[in-house]
N, C-alpha and C positions, 0 to 999 in steps of 0.2 A: 623297936614297940608301940609308939606309932605312928606308924607307915601295916603295918599289920592290921591292928585296929579297924584304919582307916578302909584300909583295904577291904577286909571280913565280914566288918561289924557293920558297921556308917557306912555301904557306899552298897548294902542291902537294905539297910533298914532306908532310906532317902528313895530309894528304889520302891521298894512297898510300900513306903507312907510316902510318896510322891511329892517328896518334898525339893524343892526343889532348889534353895539355894544352900542346902548340902550337899547335894551330888554336883553338885559347881565347886560346892568347895574339895570335895575329896577328890575332886581330876584336877583343883589346881593344885591340890596336896603334892598328888603324880607326877604333874608335869615337872613343878621346883626340885619333886625327889630326881625326877632322869634328866632334869636341866645340871643338879650340883657333881649331878654320877659323870657326866659327861665335860662337865667346867675338871674332874679332876680326872678321869681319863686325859682331854688335855694339855695338863701342868704334869702330867707323870710322863705321857712321849714327848717333852716339853725337846730332854737334850738328844733322842735319839731320830728327829727332826731335823734338827738343827746340824747332828753329824751325818745326817746324806746329805741336807742339802748341802752341805761343803765340801762332800764326796763327790756327785755330783755336776756341782759347780765348780772342781775345779779337775775334776777330769773326760767332764765331754764338752765345755762353755769357754774353759780357758784354757787349755792346753800348749801352750808358749808361754805361762808366764813360767818366772821359776820358782825351785823349789822354799825361797827361803819365803816367800811371800802367802806362800797353804800354813810354814808354819808359824806366820803373823797372825795370818791367821787365827791358826788353833789356837799362839797364847791368847789373843785376845777373846777369841768364843770363853776360858777357862778365868782369863779373870775379870772377865764382867759376867759374867752365871749367874751371879743375882740375879743384876740387873738385869737384865734378855727372860730370866725365873717372872718373876715378879711381872712386865713389862707381858709376858703371853698369858698370865692367867689373866688381866686388865686384858688384855685383848679379846682376851677365848667368851671370857662374862659379858663387855660390852655385845658382841657379835649372840650370844644367846642369848642377853636382852632384848636384840633390837625386830632379831629373826621371830620370836615370844608372842612381841609387840605385833608384829605385821601376820602371824599367824592366822 
């Protein structure tokens, strides 16, 4: 509800009244909402990216490794999935805030 009010009511109000402070606040809310959505997408696709990375690593880069290595890596990723999930969330947030500060 807050997002809709800010876009459909506050944005035109800020433009008509020439209120630069309110306009910047609305743009900041929109930017933070987009940032939150991108971090959520990155968090939800983390397991898929991890599986694709493992498949590419073992199919293209390390074809001479024994099958037990692949099984070990798969078991390790499964055992540490919660930790990997937290790490990817923190990394996505840090990269997003860094890009936000540099833009």
